[in-house]
C-alpha positions in Angstrom: 79.3 -22.6 -3.2 76.3 -24.7 -2.3 76.3 -27.5 -4.9 73.5 -30.0 -5.5 75.9 -32.8 -4.5 76.0 -31.2 -1.0 72.3 -31.8 -0.5 72.7 -34.6 2.0 75.2 -32.6 4.0 73.0 -29.5 4.1 69.9 -31.5 5.3 71.7 -32.5 8.5 73.1 -29.1 9.5 70.9 -28.4 12.5 68.1 -26.5 10.7 65.5 -28.0 13.0 62.8 -30.4 12.0 60.1 -30.2 9.4 60.0 -27.9 6.5 63.5 -26.5 6.8 65.1 -29.9 6.1 65.7 -31.4 2.7 64.0 -34.7 2.0 63.0 -36.7 -1.1 60.9 -39.1 0.9 57.3 -39.6 -0.4 57.7 -37.4 -3.5 55.5 -38.2 -6.5 57.2 -40.2 -9.2 56.9 -37.4 -11.8 59.5 -35.4 -9.7 62.1 -38.1 -10.0 63.7 -36.4 -13.1 64.0 -33.2 -11.1 65.6 -34.9 -8.2 68.2 -36.4 -10.6 68.9 -32.9 -11.9 69.5 -31.7 -8.3 71.9 -34.6 -7.8 73.9 -34.2 -11.0 73.8 -30.7 -12.5 76.9 -28.6 -12.6 76.8 -24.8 -12.2 77.8 -24.0 -15.8 75.1 -26.2 -17.0 72.6 -23.8 -15.5 74.1 -20.5 -16.3 77.3 -18.8 -17.5 76.8 -16.3 -14.7 78.3 -17.7 -11.5 79.0 -16.0 -8.2 82.2 -13.8 -8.1 85.1 -15.7 -6.7 85.9 -12.8 -4.4 82.7 -13.4 -2.5 81.0 -10.3 -3.7 77.2 -10.1 -4.2 74.2 -10.1 -2.0 73.1 -13.6 -0.8 69.6 -14.5 -1.7 67.3 -17.5 -2.4 64.3 -18.3 -4.6 61.7 -21.0 -4.1 61.0 -23.2 -7.1 57.7 -24.7 -5.9 56.1 -27.6 -7.9 52.7 -28.9 -7.1 49.7 -30.8 -8.6 47.1 -28.6 -10.3 44.0 -29.3 -12.3 46.1 -29.9 -15.4 48.9 -31.8 -13.8 52.2 -30.6 -12.4 52.4 -26.8 -12.0 54.9 -24.1 -10.9 54.3 -21.2 -8.6 55.3 -17.8 -10.0 54.7 -14.2 -9.1 55.0 -10.8 -10.8 57.1 -8.2 -9.1 55.6 -4.8 -8.4 56.5 -2.2 -11.0 57.7 0.2 -8.3 60.5 -2.1 -7.1 64.2 -1.0 -7.6 65.4 -4.4 -8.9 63.7 -6.4 -11.7 60.5 -4.3 -11.5 57.4 -5.8 -13.2 59.1 -9.1 -14.0 57.6 -12.5 -13.4 59.8 -14.4 -11.0 60.1 -17.2 -8.5 59.2 -16.1 -4.9 62.3 -15.1 -3.1 64.7 -12.4 -2.0 67.8 -11.5 0.0 68.8 -13.5 3.1 68.1 -11.8 6.5 70.5 -12.2 9.4 67.9 -14.4 11.2 67.9 -16.8 8.2 71.3 -18.0 9.3 74.4 -19.2 7.5 74.2 -18.7 3.7 76.4 -21.9 3.3 74.0 -24.0 5.4 70.3 -23.6 6.2 70.1 -19.9 5.4 68.8 -20.2 1.8 66.2 -22.7 2.8 64.8 -20.4 5.5 65.0 -17.4 3.3 63.2 -19.1 0.3 60.3 -20.1 2.5 60.1 -16.8 4.5 60.1 -14.7 1.3 57.5 -16.9 -0.4 55.3 -16.6 2.7 55.8 -12.8 2.7 55.2 -12.3 -1.0 52.5 -14.9 -1.8 50.9 -15.9 1.5 52.1 -19.4 1.0 51.9 -21.7 4.1 55.4 -23.0 4.5 54.0 -25.9 6.5 52.7 -27.5 3.4 56.0 -27.4 1.5 58.5 -30.2 1.5 62.0 -28.9 0.4 63.8 -31.6 -1.5 66.8 -30.0 -3.3 69.2 -27.1 -3.7 70.7 -26.1 -7.0 74.2 -24.5 -7.4 74.4 -20.8 -6.5 73.9 -18.5 -9.6 74.6 -14.8 -10.1 72.4 -12.0 -11.5 75.0 -9.4 -12.6 72.5 -6.5 -13.2 71.4 -6.6 -9.5 74.4 -8.2 -7.9 72.4 -11.0 -6.3 74.0 -14.4 -5.6 70.9 -16.7 -5.8 70.4 -20.2 -4.3 67.5 -21.9 -6.1 65.6 -24.1 -3.5 63.2 -26.7 -4.8 60.0 -27.7 -3.1 57.1 -30.0 -3.4 53.8 -28.3 -2.7 52.6 -31.3 -0.7 49.6 -29.5 1.0 48.2 -26.7 -1.1 47.4 -23.4 0.6 45.7 -20.3 -0.8 48.2 -17.8 -2.3 47.8 -14.3 -3.6 49.2 -10.8 -3.3 50.2 -9.9 0.3 51.8 -6.5 -0.2 51.0 -4.7 -3.5 54.2 -2.7 -3.0 56.2 -5.9 -3.6 54.0 -8.1 -5.6 51.6 -7.3 -8.5 50.3 -10.8 -9.1 50.7 -14.4 -7.9 49.9 -17.3 -10.3 50.6 -20.9 -11.1 51.7 -22.2 -14.6 51.0 -25.8 -15.7 54.3 -27.5 -16.7 52.4 -28.6 -19.8 52.2 -24.9 -20.8 55.9 -24.4 -20.1 56.9 -27.3 -22.3 54.4 -26.4 -25.1 56.6 -25.3 -28.1 53.9 -22.7 -29.0 54.6 -20.8 -25.7 58.4 -20.7 -26.1 60.3 -17.8 -27.7 63.7 -16.1 -27.6 63.5 -12.6 -26.0 65.6 -9.7 -27.3 66.3 -7.0 -24.8 67.2 -3.4 -26.0 70.6 -4.0 -24.3 71.3 -6.9 -26.7 70.5 -9.6 -24.2 69.0 -12.7 -25.8 67.5 -15.6 -23.8 64.8 -18.2 -23.5 61.3 -17.0 -22.5 57.8 -18.4 -22.0 54.5 -16.7 -23.0 52.2 -18.0 -20.3 49.4 -16.7 -18.1 49.4 -13.3 -20.0 53.0 -12.9 -19.0 56.4 -12.9 -20.6 58.7 -15.0 -18.3 62.2 -14.1 -19.2 65.7 -13.4 -17.7 67.0 -15.3 -14.7 63.7 -17.1 -14.0 63.2 -18.3 -17.6 66.8 -19.4 -17.8 66.4 -21.6 -14.7 63.1 -23.0 -15.9 64.6 -23.7 -19.4 67.5 -25.6 -17.9 65.3 -27.6 -15.5 63.0 -28.7 -18.4 66.0 -29.6 -20.5 67.9 -31.7 -17.9 64.8 -33.3 -16.6 64.0 -34.5 -20.1 60.7 -32.6 -20.3 61.8 -30.2 -23.0 60.1 -30.4 -26.4 61.7 -29.1 -29.6 60.8 -25.4 -30.1 61.7 -22.7 -32.6 64.6 -20.7 -31.1 64.4 -18.4 -34.1 61.0 -17.1 -33.0 61.9 -13.8 -31.3 59.9 -11.4 -29.2 61.2 -8.0 -28.2 60.6 -7.3 -24.5 58.4 -4.4 -25.3 56.2 -6.6 -27.5 53.0 -5.7 -25.7 53.4 -1.9 -26.1 
């Protein structure tokens, strides 16, 4: 398992120079709480769904990219195409399964995969991204993905948008101020009985794995504001 405490070790594992190394040098001060989360958070503090001990699951990575927008810190998200087999139509972080050329899943593979997938899905220029942390691997039971969340600072902004409509329906950024706004926070109720935190932002319902990770990051970074957890929204609320 790649744990946040292994960050220093990972950054020296021969991934080459530049954007495929982890570095906290020169980050803006507002990211300090996020760096502390990377250094201290335990897997079960992020999710009760952890990778199977038998090693099953498809290795994947997502990019949690934070940058400066017109309204302060913001997060890059995308909406998956409705035709995809897994998590169709859901807002998500850019990311996907590791390819063989990404390399070792226990070393630099997730870093390469997160940047590669983000570039393929959103047109992001990886050269403007400074990777600064890796969270513990998590698990998505419904699709069998073992996910490594990789955190990045969008040091040099580049245009982003839909590259392949067959994969991505929309690319958008969300101000952190909107994610912490109690009025945008709800509990989603899935027909299967699943209940979890969600965000009503940018005409989207961000829920499931993505919302769970955002929720925990806000909490442990000290950015969370009290919100009404009894305010429920069914996942078919727009229909």
